[in-house]
VEXPA-916168 format. One record per atom (N, C-alpha, C, O): residue in three letters; x negated, y negated, z. Coordinates in pm, whole numbers, plus 32768, in hexadecimal, padded with zeros to 4 digits. Layout:
ALAXYZ...
END
This chain:
METCCC81CD63D20METCD1D1D1B3D10METCD841D503C8DMETCDFF1D5A3C8EGLNCD391D663C36GLNCDB91D6E3BF6GLNCE161E383BCAGLNCDE01EA03BA4LEUCEAD1E163BEDLEUCEEB1EB83BCBLEUCF511ED43B4BLEUCF991E793B21ILECF521F553B10ILECFC41F2D3AA1ILED00C1FBF3AADILECFE820353AB2ASPD08B1F713AAFASPD1051FCB3AD9ASPD125201B3A58ASPD1571FF839EDTHRD0F720913A85THRD0F0210039ECTHRD167212139C5THRD15E215C395AHISD21921123A01HISD27F212E3A07HISD2E720C33A2AHISD30320B63AA1ALAD326207339D0ALAD37F200739F8ALAD3E01FF539B6ALAD3CA1FB03953HISD484202D39CAHISD4E420303967HISD5191FB13981HISD5801FC439C1ILED4FF1F053969ILED4FE1E94399DILED5721E4A3923ILED5B11DE13918TYRD5651EA338EDTYRD5D61E8C3854TYRD6531E933888TYRD6B11E663847LEUD6641EC93900LEUD6F11F0E3931LEUD7201E903948LEUD6DF1E29395BSERD7C61EA93945SERD82B1E3D3979SERD7F51E063A07SERD7C51D9B3A2CGLUD8111E7F3A43GLUD7D71E2D3AEAGLUD76C1DE33B01GLUD7521DC33B75PHED71B1DBA3A95PHED7031D4F3AADPHED7201CB23A50PHED6DE1C4B3A41ASPD7A21CE03A20ASPD7BF1C5A39B3ASPD7BD1BC539F2ASPD7AB1B5D39B2ASND7D31BCE3A6FASND7EA1B2C3ACEASND7811AFC3AF6ASND77B1A883B1DASPD6ED1B743AF0ASPD6551B1D3B66ASPD5DA1B553B08ASPD56D1B6B3B3DARGD5F51B703A5FARGD5991BB63A38ARGD51B1B5C3A54ARGD4BD1B813A9BSERD5231AD73A0ESERD4901A853A21SERD4641AB33A79SERD3FE1AF83A76ALAD4AB1A973AE3ALAD4701A7C3B7EALAD44C1B183BA3ALAD3F41B1D3BFAVALD4811BA83B70VALD41F1C193B7AVALD3A31C013B5FVALD3501C143BB9VALD3741BCE3AD0VALD2FF1BE83AAAVALD2C11B963AB8VALD2511BB03A8BGLUD2CA1B0E3AF1GLUD2811AA83B13GLUD24E1ADA3BCBGLUD1DA1AC03BEAASND29D1B143C26ASND29F1B593CB1ASND2331BDA3C65ASND1E71C053CBCALAD2231C083C08ALAD1CA1C6E3BEDALAD15C1C533BCFALAD1071CA03BFALYSD1261BD23B71LYSD0CB1B9C3B73LYSD08B1B6C3BFBLYSD0231BA33C22LEUD0C91B023C47LEUD08E1B063CA5LEUD0871B823CFDLEUD0111B963D17ALAD0D81BE13D36ALAD07F1C483D6EALAD0191CA73D31ALAD0151D1E3D50GLYCFCF1C753CE4GLYCF6E1CBE3C89GLYCFBB1D063C43GLYCF801D723C44VALD0181D133C05VALD0351D753B74VALCFFD1D2F3B3CVALD0001CB83B5BGLYCFA31D673ABCGLYCF501D183A35GLYCFD61D3B39D1GLYCFEC1CF9396BLEUD02A1DAC3A00LEUD0241E22397DLEUD0971E933996LEUD0881EFF39D0ILED1151E5B395AILED1B81E99395AILED1CF1F0B38C4ILED1F71EE33857VALD1A61FAB38EAVALD1CB1FBC38B0VALD2391FFE389EVALD270203A38FAMETD2631FFB382AMETD3132019383CMETD34220C73803METD33A20DF378BPROD3652118384BPROD3C9217A37E9PROD43121743781PROD49F214637A0ALAD41B219F370AALAD4CA21AA36D3ALAD51D21EF372DALAD5042237378EILED59921C236EEILED613225B3722ILED654228536B5ILED66622FD36A0ASPD68F21FE3642ASPD6DF225D35C8ASPD70321CE358CASPD712215E35BDSERD70B21FB351CSERD71F218934C3SERD7CD20E834E1SERD7F3208234A8LYSD7F12132354BLYSD82B20DD35A3LYSD7E7204435F4LYSD8201FDD3618THRD773206635F8THRD72320113674THRD68D20283606THRD6272019364AHISD67120423585HISD5EA20193559HISD5DC1F6A3520HISD57A1F223535VALD6221F5334F6VALD64B1E9534AAVALD62E1E603541VALD5BC1E30353DALAD6691E5235D6ALAD65A1E0B3625ALAD5E61E413677ALAD5DA1E1436E9METD5731EB9363DMETD51D1E9F3677METD4B01E5D360FMETD46E1DF6361EMETD4B01EA335BCMETD4661E2A3572METD46E1DB83531METD42F1D8F34D0GLUD4CB1D833578GLUD4E51CF7355DGLUD49A1C9635D7GLUD4551C3135C8LEUD4C61CDD3655LEUD4591CD136F3LEUD3E51CC836C1LEUD3A31C6036BBGLUD3BA1D57368CGLUD3141D333650GLUD3081CB13614GLUD2C21C5D364DGLND34D1C933595GLND3121BFE357AGLND3201B90359BGLND30A1B2D3556GLND3581B96363CGLND3921B233670GLND2DD1B2836E4GLND2971AC336EDTYRD2BF1B96371ETYRD2871B7F3779TYRD2281BDD3739TYRD2451C473701SERD1881B98374ESERD0FE1BEE3724SERD0E81C30378CSERD08D1C81377CTHRD1141C3037F1THRD0F81CB63850THRD11E1D2F384CTHRD0E21D8F387DCYSD1AD1D3337FACYSD1E01D8437FBCYSD1D41DDF378ECYSD1C31D9C3728LYSD1D71E85376CLYSD18F1EC136D2LYSD2111F5B36DDLYSD24C1F823741SERD2161F8C3660SERD2721FCC3633SERD23B2049362ASERD1C820693609METD2BE20A53656METD29D2158362BMETD302213635B9METD33720CB359CILED31121C93578ILED3BF21BB3540ILED3A922673532ILED35122B03507GLYD4612281358AGLYD44523673582GLYD4ED2332359DGLYD52A22C7359ALEUD50A23B235B6LEUD59E23EA35E6LEUD58B24253630LEUD55C2495361CHISD5B023E836CCHISD5AD24283755HISD61124D2373EHISD66C24EB36EFPROD5DB25183794PROD63E258C37A4PROD6B8259137C7PROD6FC25F637B7CYSD6E3252537FBCYSD76925043847CYSD7A824E337D5CYSD81B250F37D9SERD78B249B3756SERD7EB246A3705SERD7F424C9368BSERD83B24AC362BVALD797255D3691VALD7BD258D3649VALD83225F2363CVALD84B263C369BGLND86B25F735E2GLND8FB264435C7GLND8E526CC3551GLND88627143534ASPD97726BE3522ASPD987273F34D2ASPD925272C343EASPD8DB278A3420LYSD92726D433FFLYSD8DC26A533A6LYSD892262E338ALYSD8D125C53383ASND80B262F3377ASND795258F33DBASND7772583337CASND72C2520337CGLUD78725CF32C4GLUD73825813245GLUD75625043246GLUD6F624C2321FGLUD7B824BE3263GLUD7BE242B3238GLUD75623CC3298GLUD71223673284GLUD769240732E5GLUD72623953393GLUD67F23EF3389GLUD63723C933E5LEUD6482444333ELEUD5D924713334LEUD5B5245632C7LEUD53C245932AFASND61B24313259ASND5FE23CE31CBASND5E1232231F5ASND5A522CD31B4ILED61223193254ILED62922673293ILED57D226232B8ILED5402215326EVALD52D22A7331DVALD49422C73346VALD43022E632E2VALD3BE22BF32FCGLUD445232F3260GLUD3F823673203GLUD40622BC31B8GLUD398228631A9HISD47F2268318AHISD45722003154HISD43A218B3199HISD42221273155TRPD43621803241TRPD40D20F73261TRPD362213B326ETRPD2FD20F5326DLEUD36421BE3278LEUD2AB21E53269LEUD25921D831C7LEUD1EC220731A6ASND29A21A03190ASND29821BA30FBASND27B210830DCASND22C20E03087LYSD2E42097314FLYSD2DE2027311ALYSD28E1FC73161LYSD2801F513140ARGD255200631D2ARGD2181F9D3258ARGD1BA20263286ARGD1C3209B3261GLUD14E1FD732F5GLUD1112016335DGLUD13C202133CCGLUD1881FD23405PHED112207E33F3PHED1532099348FPHED10220DD34F4PHED0B7212934B7ILED0EC20E63583ILED070211135A9ILED07C21BD35CFILED020220F35D2ALAD10A21D035E8ALAD12A225D3607ALAD1A7227535D6ALAD1FF221F35D5ILED1C02347358AILED245233D3599ILED26B2395365DILED23423E436AAGLYD2F0233D3656GLYD31A234A3713GLYD38322F63702GLYD39B22A836A6GLUD3D223183787GLUD3CF23A937AFGLUD40C240F3792GLUD485241E379AILED3B92464376CILED41024E13724ILED3F825523794ILED3A6254437EEGLYD44625C03784GLYD3FD263A37CDGLYD45E268E37E1GLYD48B26B03773LEUD4A226CC384DLEUD4FC271F388CLEUD54726B138EALEUD52326403909ASPD5CD27063913ASPD5EE26C1399DASPD65D274F3995ASPD69F277B3937LEUD65027793A16LEUD6B827F43A39LEUD6D128103ACBLEUD6CB28753B12TYRD6F0278B3ADETYRD71527213B50TYRD7BA27383B46TYRD7FA27913B80TRPD7E626E13AFBTRPD84C26AF3ADCTRPD8B727053A97TRPD92C270C3ABCASPD87327563A12ASPD8ED279839D5ASPD89127CF395DASPD83C278F3920ARGD8B4284E394CARGD85228D238ECARGD8C028F93899ARGD8BD296D386FTHRD91D28B1387ATHRD96428A33825THRD935289E37A1THRD97328DA3748PHED8B1284B3782PHED85328363706PHED7B5282F36DBPHED76327F03698ILED7CF28C73755ILED7302911377BILED6F928EA36FFILED6BD287F36EFASPD7102957368CASPD6FC29B435F4ASPD6CD28EC35C2ASPD66328BF3598GLND74128AE35DCGLND742283B359EGLND6BB27EE35C0GLND67427CB3562GLND69727D33640GLND61227B336B1GLND59A27BF3664GLND5462779362CPHED5BD284E367EPHED51228823639PHED502285535B8PHED48E283D3599GLUD56C283E354FGLUD551282334C3GLUD51A279134AFGLUD4B92771346AALAD55A275234E8ALAD54526B234ECALAD4B82697352FALAD4682640350DPHED4AD26E13582PHED41D26FD35B7PHED3822700356DPHED31B26BC356EHISD3AE276B3534HISD33A27B534D6HISD33C27613456HISD2D02761341AHISD39B271E3422HISD3D926BD33E2HISD34D264C33D5HISD2EB2643338CGLND38326043443GLND34C25AA3468GLND29E25B434A0GLND24A255A34A3ILED28D265934D0ILED210263434F5ILED1C4264B3435ILED15726143425ALAD1F1268533D6ALAD1C72660332AALAD1A026053326ALAD12A25E4331ALEUD20925BF3333LEUD21A24F43309LEUD17624C13389LEUD11924743371ALAD18A24FB33E2ALAD10B247D3428ALAD05724E73417ALACFF224D3345BILED065253E33BBILECFFC25893392ILECFF6257232DFILECF8D259F32B1ASND0422540328AASND05924FD3232ASND03A247B322AASND008245231C1HISD05024243293HISD042239832B2HISCF96239A3338HISCF6B23533393HISCF7A23F13307HISCEFA23D733C0HISCF2323873438HISCEDF23323470LEUCFA623B1345BLEUD004239034E4LEUCFE123C33526LEUCFD124373501PROCFB423A435C6PROD01E23FD3638PROD08224033672PROD0C2239A367CILED0A8245D369DILED140246B36AFILED15124483767ILED0F9246737B8VALD1D22404378DVALD20123FB37F9VALD27E24513826VALD2F62448380BILED22B24B83881ILED2B7250638ADILED2D2250B390FILED286250B3970HISD3892514390DHISD3AA254B3964HISD3D925D6396FHISD3EE26173908SERD3EE260F39F4SERD3AB26783A1FSERD444269A3A8ESERD43527043ACAARGD49126723AA0ARGD4E926963B5DARGD500273F3B0BARGD50F277D3AA1ASND4F827443B86ASND51A27EA3BA6ASND4D3283E3B0CASND4F728A23ACDALAD48127F83AFFALAD46128333A8EALAD3B128563A72ALAD38328B63A36ILED36927E53AB2ILED2F028283ABDILED2AC28AE3A61ILED25528A03A0BASPD2E129193A84ASPD299298C3A70ASPD2CB29A33A00ASPD29F2A0B39CFGLUD30C297339C8GLUD356298D3950GLUD314293A38D0GLUD2FA295A385CCYSD304289B3934CYSD2E2285938B7CYSD25D288438B0CYSD2322893383DLEUD1FC28A33927LEUD15228F8391ALEUD16129383893LEUD11A29103837GLUD1A429803885GLUD1A92A033802GLUD1A929E637C4GLUD1652A2B3778VALD1E829603778VALD1D42912370AVALD18228FB370BVALD13E293736B7VALD14928AC374FVALD0B828373746VALD05028AA371BVALCFFE289536C2LYSD0572922375DLYSCFF329A4373CLYSCFE2299F36BELYSCF7629AB3684GLND054298A3689GLND03A29B035E6GLND00529373589GLND03329313517TYRCFC028EE35A6TYRCF882876357BTYRCF2A2860359BTYRCF3427F935DEPROCE9C288E3596PROCE24283C35ADPROCE1F27F13580PROCE3D27D4350DGLYCDE1279D35FBGLYCDB9271F35BEGLYCE1A26B735EEGLYCDFF264A3620LEUCE8C26EA35D5LEUCEF4269135F0LEUCEE726273683LEUCEB9266136E6THRCF0A259B3693THRCEE9259336F4THRCF5E250D3720THRCFAE24DD36D0GLYCF4E24E137B8GLYCFE7247E37D4GLYCFC5249B3867GLYCF5C24C23898VALD058247738AEVALD04C24863946VALD10724E93948VALD17824EA3918PHED0B02523399FPHED177254E3A1EPHED18024B13A3CPHED12424653A5CHISD1EE249B3A2EHISD23C24383A75HISD27F24403AECHISD2D724963AF7CYSD26A24043B35CYSD2B1242C3BBBCYSD2A124C93BF6CYSD30725083BD7PHED257250B3C31PHED20D253F3C2FPHED24925633CC2PHED22825103D17SERD28625B33CE5SERD29A25F53D71SERD29826793DC5SERD2D926A33E24GLYD1FD26C23D52GLYD1F3272C3D35GLYD19927853DC8GLYD1A227523E38ASND15227FB3DB6ASND10F281B3DFBASND06728423DF4ASND02B280D3D97LEUD02D28843E37LEUCF99286B3E51LEUCF7728A33D89LEUCF43286B3D29TYRCFBC29363DA4TYRCF9A29803D52TYRCFAB291E3C9ETYRCF4B29013C56GLND02B29043C83GLND04B28CC3C39GLND00C28243BF0GLND00E27FA3B7DVALCFDB27E93C6DVALCF6B27833C8FVALCEF727AC3C2BVALCEBE27753BCDGLUCEE928543C81GLUCE3128893C19GLUCE7D28B93B95GLUCE2B289A3B40GLNCEE228EE3B56GLNCF0129143ACFGLNCEF528753A70GLNCEBA28783A04ILECF3427EB3AA6ILECF2927933A47ILECED727843A23ILECEB5278639ADILECE7927633AB9ILECDBE273B3A80ILECD9B27843A19ILECD52275E39BDGLNCDDA280C3A27GLNCD71284D3A00GLNCD8E28503914GLNCD4F287D38B5THRCDE928173923THRCE4227FC3870THRCE18276E3867THRCE3D27323802GLYCDD1272C38C0GLYCD892680389CGLYCDDE261B38E4GLYCDB125AF3909PHECE56264038F8PHECED526063916PHECEDC2591399FPHECEC025BB3A0FLEUCF002508398ELEUCEE424C83A2ELEUCF5D24FA3A6ALEUCFA125533A36LEUCF8224B03AF8LEUD00824963B7FLEUD02124213B66LEUCFCE23C83B78GLYD0BC24083B2BGLYD10823763B6EGLYD11523933BF3GLYD14024033C11ILED0F623413C50ILED12E23343CC1ILED16922CE3D03ILED10F227A3D01GLYD1CE22983D41GLYD226225B3D2AGLYD279222B3DCDGLYD21922223E19GLYD2C422173DFDGLYD2F122073EA1GLYD31F225B3EA5GLYD384224D3EE9VALD31022EC3E70VALD30A23593EBFVALD2A5237C3F33VALD2D023AB3F9CILED23A236A3F22ILED1B923483F59ILED1C622F93FF1ILED16122DE4032THRD25122D74020THRD266228A4073THRD2C322AB40C8THRD2E7226F412DTYRD2F323254090TYRD365234340F6TYRD34023BC414ATYRD2E623FF4118LYSD36423DD41A3LYSD321240E4248LYSD30924854203LYSD29824B64204ASND38024C741B8ASND386255A41ACASND37D25A34168ASND3B02613416BALAD31F256240FCALAD325253D4050ALAD2BD25E0405EALAD2BF26394008GLYD26625E240E5GLYD20426334091GLYD1802620403EGLYD11226534056LEUD1A225CF3FDBLEUD12325873F4DLEUD0CC253B3FC8LEUD08D24E53F89ASPD0B02531402FASPD05124F84080ASPCFDE2540405DASPCF8025184018LYSCFF225D740A7LYSCF9526224091LYSCF5826794039LYSCEEF26B74047VALCFC726733FB9VALCF7626823F38VALCF02263C3EF9VALCE9B265F3EC0ILECF5625923F27ILECED1252F3ED3ILECE7825283F62ILECE2D24C73F5CLYSCE7125513FAALYSCE0725334007LYSCD9B258B4007LYSCD352581404BGLUCDC226013F9AGLUCD59268D3F7AGLUCD1126783ED8GLUCCAF26B13EA9ILECD7925FE3E90ILECD1826073E09ILECCCE257D3E0CILECC6025703DD5GLYCD09251C3E4AGLYCCC7249F3E49GLYCD1924523DC0GLYCD7624773D79LEUCCDA23F63DC0LEUCCE9238E3D66LEUCCF4239C3C9DLEUCD39235D3C4DASPCC9E23F93C8CASPCC4523CD3BF3ASPCCA424343BA2ASPCC8A24643B33SERCD3E24533C0CSERCD9A24A03B77SERCE1024523B8DSERCE8124803B7ALEUCDF523D13BB8LEUCE5F23723C03LEUCE9123013BB8LEUCE4522A03BBBVALCF3022EB3B54VALCF1D22753B73VALCFE422323B92VALD05222613B77LEUCFBF21D33BC4LEUD01721943BF5LEUD0C521713BADLEUD0D8216F3B34GLUD12E215A3C0FGLUD19421473BBDGLUD1D321433C2DGLUD1C1217A3C9ATHRD23F20DC3BF3THRD2FE20C73C59THRD33D21133C1FTHRD37D21523C74ASPD35D21433B98ASPD40A21503B76ASPD46C21033B76ASPD4E021253B60ALAD444208F3B90ALAD495202F3B98ALAD51B20383B2DALAD4FC20693AC0PROD5A320123B39PROD5D7200B3BD9PROD5F4204F3C7FPROD614201C3CEBTYRD5D220EB3C4CTYRD5AE213C3C7CTYRD55C213B3D06TYRD51C20DD3D37LEUD56E21BA3D37LEUD4FA22083D7CLEUD4C221A13DEELEUD44C21C13DFBSERD4E1212A3E50SERD48C20A93E76SERD463210C3EDESERD49721713F0CPROD3D820BD3EFAPROD37B20FD3F68PROD39D20913FE8PROD3B620193FE3VALD39221084079VALD39720BA40C3VALD36E205D40D0VALD2FD208340B1PROD3581FC040EFPROD3F91FB1414DPROD4531F8D4120PROD4A21F53416BPHED47F1F9D4070PHED4F71FBC4022PHED5571FE84033PHED5C91FBB403EARGD522205B4036ARGD57220DB400DARGD5FC20CA4028ARGD63720A7408EGLYD63020F63F8AGLYD6E820A83FA9GLYD6DB20563F3EGLYD6EF20883ECFLYSD6C7200A3F43LYSD6D51F863F17LYSD6711F733E80LYSD6181FC63E6CARGD6881F073E20ARGD6511F543D81ARGD5D11F223D83ARGD5991EB93DA5ASND5B21F983D51ASND50C1F583D4DASND4E71EF63CD6ASND53F1ED13C89GLUD4311EBD3CC5GLUD4171E683C74GLUD3A11E763C6CGLUD3821E983CDFSERD3351E733C26SERD2AD1E573BEASERD27A1E273C69SERD21C1E6E3C8ESERD2991DBE3CC3SERD2211D8D3D16SERD22D1DF83D7ASERD1D81DD83DCDTYRD25D1E563D9CTYRD2681E923DF2TYRD2151F013E04TYRD2121F3C3E70LEUD1C21F2A3D91LEUD13C1F833D73LEUD0CE1F5C3DCALEUD06F1FA43DEBILED0E31EDD3DEEILED0841ED93E8DILED07D1F1A3F01ILED0181F2C3F45TYRD1581F623F29TYRD1471FB73F8FTYRD0E1206D3F58TYRD0B120D63F82ILED0F920253EF2ILED0FC20C13ED3ILED04A20D13ECEILED01521393EF6ALACFFE20673E9EALACF7220933E73ALACF5320AE3F23ALACF1A21153F49GLNCF8B202C3F96GLNCF6E204E4020GLNCF6220D64061GLNCEF720FC4092LYSCFD621224062LYSD00721894065LYSCF882202405CLYSCF59225040B0ILECF6A21E53FBFILECED622423F65ILECE5722393FB3ILECDEF22773FCEALACEA421B63FCCALACDD3215C4019ALACDD0218340A4ALACD62219940D6GLYCE5D21924102GLYCE2A21F54173GLYCE1122774160GLYCDA922A24191ILECE5822C24123ILECE8823474115ILECDC9238140F4ILECD9323DB4134THRCD7B23234072THRCD3923864065THRCCAD23274091THRCC44233A4054ASNCCB522B5410BASNCC7522994151ASNCC0D224A40DDASNCB96226740CFLYSCC3A220740AALYSCC2621714025LYSCC1B21254042LYSCC792105408BGLNCBCE20D54037GLNCC0B20614013GLNCC6920053FBCGLNCC3620093F4CLEUCCCA1FBC3FB8LEUCD561FA43F64LEUCCD01F5C3EDDLEUCCE91F6E3E66GLUCC701F253EFCGLUCC651F0A3E8DGLUCC501F943E1EGLUCC851FA33DAFGLUCBE91FF53E6CGLUCBBD204F3E35GLUCC2E209B3DBDGLUCC2220C73D4AVALCCBB208A3E3AVALCD1D21183DDFVALCD2B208F3D73VALCD0E20AC3CFFALACD4E20123D88ALACD861FF13D05ALACD2B1FE33C99ALACD4F1FED3C23LEUCC9A1FC83CC5LEUCC2E1FCE3C34LEUCC3720643BF0LEUCC2C20673B75VALCC4920D53C2EVALCC28214C3BF1VALCCCF21733BBFVALCCE4218C3B48THRCD2721743C0FTHRCDA721673BD2THRCDC7212B3B46THRCDE521773AEATHRCDC220B73B38THRCD7520343AE2THRCD5520853A82THRCD9E20BF3A31GLNCCB220853A95GLNCC5C20F139FAGLNCCAF215739CCGLNCCD121563956ASNCCD621B03A1BASNCD0122233A0BASNCD7921E93997ASNCD6C220C3922ALACDFB218439C3ALACE6C21983948ALACE0E211E38F9ALACE5B20D038C0VALCD8D20FC38E7VALCD7A20B1387DVALCD2820FD3822VALCD1220E437ACLYSCCF32177387ALYSCCDB21B237D6LYSCD5821FD37BDLYSCD7621DF3749LEUCDB6225337EDLEUCDE1229F37D1LEUCE4C22463748LEUCE5D227536D8PHECE8121CE3775PHECEC721C736FDPHECE72214F36AFPHECEB020F0367DLYSCDF4215736AALYSCD8A210E3653LYSCDCE20583677LYSCE0320113622LEUCDBC203936EALEUCDCA1FD436E0LEUCD541F4B36D5LEUCCDE1F6D36E4PROCD681ED636C2PROCCFB1E8A36A6PROCC841E4F3729PROCC231E0A370A
END
């Protein structure tokens, strides 16, 4: 059985003391690949060095909306520099965050559009951060027919799911699916597996029974097991379908 963690920040300092063990634990849990989303230039090098060290880790590149400030030309130029220098499997994570601070919302939209243009030019999917902004991100995505990607850490409603699927995007499902009152189980039961990829968002959003502790890629199995129960499918089928979805989206071998 093979799983792919499509979203994990294992290059962050939370893993400095045991990163090798975390990568090894993921392998033992059947996680054959860990896809790492970028945040900003402060962590790009650490992410790419980790990719060089472990063949099971693959990098995206992009500017996270929470890193967007008043002037973002330098950060976006750095993203373009790396895109022209080497290959990545996606642009991400990018998008909008209306949860923490709306001060730079106009700049977030500008950075989002700019990076979508980069994705189109480089024939890459995007990975969208849409906290408190699913509808707003959908409105942006609909302006670019043929664009593909993932709505990372999806926790919206069935109507939003239908809109996302119609655009050709997938849903990134993580630890929130295991939370008792999240309501995401009802949505997943309705739509099945065909539009899902699995993710941890490590070190954040650990699934039950690790909620409140540091997340890691080996915990992806708990997310897969929960989805199997919700959809009344075998665990192996959940692994197979979600892995195939990730392979197709990210053009993996």
